[in-house]
N, CA, C and O atoms as a GROMACS GRO file, in nm:
protein
  184
    1UNK      N    1   0.085  -0.117   0.000
    1UNK     CA    2   0.000   0.000   0.000
    1UNK      C    3   0.090   0.123   0.000
    1UNK      O    4   0.185   0.132   0.077
    2UNK      N    5   0.058   0.216  -0.086
    2UNK     CA    6   0.143   0.334  -0.100
    2UNK      C    7   0.130   0.431   0.015
    2UNK      O    8   0.031   0.431   0.088
    3UNK      N    9   0.230   0.514   0.029
    3UNK     CA   10   0.233   0.614   0.136
    3UNK      C   11   0.121   0.715   0.120
    3UNK      O   12   0.074   0.771   0.219
    4UNK      N   13   0.077   0.740  -0.002
    4UNK     CA   14  -0.030   0.837  -0.024
    4UNK      C   15  -0.159   0.794   0.042
    4UNK      O   16  -0.226   0.875   0.106
    5UNK      N   17  -0.197   0.667   0.029
    5UNK     CA   18  -0.318   0.618   0.094
    5UNK      C   19  -0.304   0.623   0.246
    5UNK      O   20  -0.398   0.659   0.316
    6UNK      N   21  -0.187   0.588   0.297
    6UNK     CA   22  -0.166   0.591   0.441
    6UNK      C   23  -0.172   0.734   0.493
    6UNK      O   24  -0.229   0.758   0.600
    7UNK      N   25  -0.115   0.828   0.420
    7UNK     CA   26  -0.121   0.969   0.461
    7UNK      C   27  -0.265   1.019   0.460
    7UNK      O   28  -0.306   1.094   0.548
    8UNK      N   29  -0.341   0.977   0.360
    8UNK     CA   30  -0.482   1.017   0.352
    8UNK      C   31  -0.561   0.960   0.468
    8UNK      O   32  -0.642   1.030   0.528
    9UNK      N   33  -0.538   0.833   0.502
    9UNK     CA   34  -0.608   0.772   0.614
    9UNK      C   35  -0.576   0.844   0.744
    9UNK      O   36  -0.665   0.865   0.827
   10UNK      N   37  -0.451   0.881   0.763
   10UNK     CA   38  -0.412   0.954   0.883
   10UNK      C   39  -0.482   1.089   0.890
   10UNK      O   40  -0.531   1.128   0.996
   11UNK      N   41  -0.487   1.161   0.779
   11UNK     CA   42  -0.556   1.290   0.776
   11UNK      C   43  -0.705   1.273   0.802
   11UNK      O   44  -0.766   1.355   0.871
   12UNK      N   45  -0.765   1.166   0.749
   12UNK     CA   46  -0.907   1.139   0.773
   12UNK      C   47  -0.932   1.119   0.922
   12UNK      O   48  -1.028   1.174   0.977
   13UNK      N   49  -0.847   1.041   0.987
   13UNK     CA   50  -0.864   1.015   1.130
   13UNK      C   51  -0.846   1.141   1.212
   13UNK      O   52  -0.922   1.166   1.306
   14UNK      N   53  -0.746   1.222   1.177
   14UNK     CA   54  -0.722   1.346   1.251
   14UNK      C   55  -0.837   1.445   1.233
   14UNK      O   56  -0.869   1.519   1.326
   15UNK      N   57  -0.899   1.447   1.115
   15UNK     CA   58  -1.008   1.540   1.086
   15UNK      C   59  -1.144   1.488   1.129
   15UNK      O   60  -1.243   1.561   1.126
   16UNK      N   61  -1.151   1.361   1.168
   16UNK     CA   62  -1.278   1.304   1.209
   16UNK      C   63  -1.367   1.264   1.092
   16UNK      O   64  -1.488   1.244   1.109
   17UNK      N   65  -1.308   1.251   0.973
   17UNK     CA   66  -1.383   1.207   0.856
   17UNK      C   67  -1.370   1.056   0.850
   17UNK      O   68  -1.259   1.004   0.840
   18UNK      N   69  -1.481   0.985   0.855
   18UNK     CA   70  -1.475   0.840   0.863
   18UNK      C   71  -1.477   0.766   0.732
   18UNK      O   72  -1.430   0.653   0.724
   19UNK      N   73  -1.533   0.828   0.626
   19UNK     CA   74  -1.540   0.755   0.501
   19UNK      C   75  -1.537   0.847   0.380
   19UNK      O   76  -1.571   0.965   0.387
   20UNK      N   77  -1.494   0.789   0.269
   20UNK     CA   78  -1.490   0.858   0.141
   20UNK      C   79  -1.554   0.769   0.036
   20UNK      O   80  -1.549   0.646   0.049
   21UNK      N   81  -1.614   0.827  -0.068
   21UNK     CA   82  -1.674   0.744  -0.172
   21UNK      C   83  -1.566   0.672  -0.254
   21UNK      O   84  -1.458   0.726  -0.278
   22UNK      N   85  -1.598   0.552  -0.296
   22UNK     CA   86  -1.511   0.476  -0.386
   22UNK      C   87  -1.575   0.481  -0.525
   22UNK      O   88  -1.692   0.446  -0.542
   23UNK      N   89  -1.497   0.524  -0.622
   23UNK     CA   90  -1.549   0.539  -0.759
   23UNK      C   91  -1.474   0.448  -0.854
   23UNK      O   92  -1.355   0.421  -0.837
   24UNK      N   93  -1.545   0.403  -0.956
   24UNK     CA   94  -1.484   0.328  -1.066
   24UNK      C   95  -1.543   0.385  -1.194
   24UNK      O   96  -1.664   0.381  -1.214
   25UNK      N   97  -1.458   0.438  -1.279
   25UNK     CA   98  -1.504   0.503  -1.403
   25UNK      C   99  -1.610   0.609  -1.373
   25UNK      O  100  -1.710   0.621  -1.442
   26UNK      N  101  -1.583   0.687  -1.266
   26UNK     CA  102  -1.668   0.797  -1.222
   26UNK      C  103  -1.806   0.752  -1.173
   26UNK      O  104  -1.897   0.834  -1.164
   27UNK      N  105  -1.822   0.624  -1.142
   27UNK     CA  106  -1.948   0.573  -1.088
   27UNK      C  107  -1.924   0.527  -0.945
   27UNK      O  108  -1.826   0.457  -0.918
   28UNK      N  109  -2.013   0.565  -0.853
   28UNK     CA  110  -1.996   0.520  -0.714
   28UNK      C  111  -2.013   0.368  -0.704
   28UNK      O  112  -2.108   0.311  -0.756
   29UNK      N  113  -1.919   0.304  -0.636
   29UNK     CA  114  -1.928   0.159  -0.617
   29UNK      C  115  -1.924   0.120  -0.469
   29UNK      O  116  -1.934   0.002  -0.436
   30UNK      N  117  -1.908   0.217  -0.382
   30UNK     CA  118  -1.904   0.188  -0.239
   30UNK      C  119  -1.832   0.298  -0.164
   30UNK      O  120  -1.816   0.409  -0.214
   31UNK      N  121  -1.789   0.265  -0.044
   31UNK     CA  122  -1.716   0.360   0.039
   31UNK      C  123  -1.590   0.296   0.094
   31UNK      O  124  -1.581   0.174   0.108
   32UNK      N  125  -1.494   0.379   0.124
   32UNK     CA  126  -1.370   0.336   0.189
   32UNK      C  127  -1.369   0.405   0.325
   32UNK      O  128  -1.383   0.527   0.334
   33UNK      N  129  -1.353   0.327   0.430
   33UNK     CA  130  -1.342   0.388   0.562
   33UNK      C  131  -1.196   0.397   0.600
   33UNK      O  132  -1.113   0.320   0.552
   34UNK      N  133  -1.165   0.491   0.686
   34UNK     CA  134  -1.025   0.511   0.724
   34UNK      C  135  -0.964   0.386   0.786
   34UNK      O  136  -0.842   0.368   0.777
   35UNK      N  137  -1.042   0.302   0.847
   35UNK     CA  138  -0.991   0.179   0.911
   35UNK      C  139  -0.959   0.070   0.808
   35UNK      O  140  -0.896  -0.030   0.843
   36UNK      N  141  -1.000   0.088   0.682
   36UNK     CA  142  -0.964  -0.008   0.576
   36UNK      C  143  -0.817   0.002   0.539
   36UNK      O  144  -0.761  -0.092   0.483
   37UNK      N  145  -0.754   0.114   0.569
   37UNK     CA  146  -0.616   0.141   0.528
   37UNK      C  147  -0.525   0.127   0.650
   37UNK      O  148  -0.530   0.211   0.739
   38UNK      N  149  -0.444   0.023   0.655
   38UNK     CA  150  -0.357   0.004   0.771
   38UNK      C  151  -0.247   0.110   0.777
   38UNK      O  152  -0.191   0.150   0.674
   39UNK      N  153  -0.219   0.154   0.898
   39UNK     CA  154  -0.111   0.251   0.920
   39UNK      C  155   0.003   0.183   0.994
   39UNK      O  156  -0.018   0.086   1.067
   40UNK      N  157   0.124   0.235   0.976
   40UNK     CA  158   0.236   0.182   1.054
   40UNK      C  159   0.209   0.204   1.203
   40UNK      O  160   0.145   0.301   1.242
   41UNK      N  161   0.258   0.115   1.284
   41UNK     CA  162   0.238   0.124   1.428
   41UNK      C  163   0.292   0.256   1.481
   41UNK      O  164   0.403   0.297   1.447
   42UNK      N  165   0.212   0.324   1.564
   42UNK     CA  166   0.252   0.450   1.623
   42UNK      C  167   0.233   0.571   1.533
   42UNK      O  168   0.273   0.681   1.570
   43UNK      N  169   0.172   0.553   1.417
   43UNK     CA  170   0.157   0.664   1.322
   43UNK      C  171   0.029   0.742   1.343
   43UNK      O  172   0.008   0.844   1.277
   44UNK      N  173  -0.056   0.697   1.431
   44UNK     CA  174  -0.187   0.762   1.443
   44UNK      C  175  -0.215   0.810   1.583
   44UNK      O  176  -0.162   0.761   1.683
   45UNK      N  177  -0.301   0.905   1.585
   45UNK     CA  178  -0.355   0.952   1.712
   45UNK      C  179  -0.449   0.845   1.766
   45UNK      O  180  -0.478   0.747   1.698
   46UNK      N  181  -0.496   0.864   1.888
   46UNK     CA  182  -0.584   0.763   1.947
   46UNK      C  183  -0.725   0.773   1.898
   46UNK      O  184  -0.811   0.695   1.939
   0.00000   0.00000   0.00000
């Protein structure tokens, strides 16, 4: 998993945003929650 997704998940957690839409070919197919993206140990707030 790339650092960009991990950085986004960390920002989501810090901002209190729990989910983002998942799109495929500009069509909604579901949601991604911040907990779907694993972070390195110690990288996140509580």
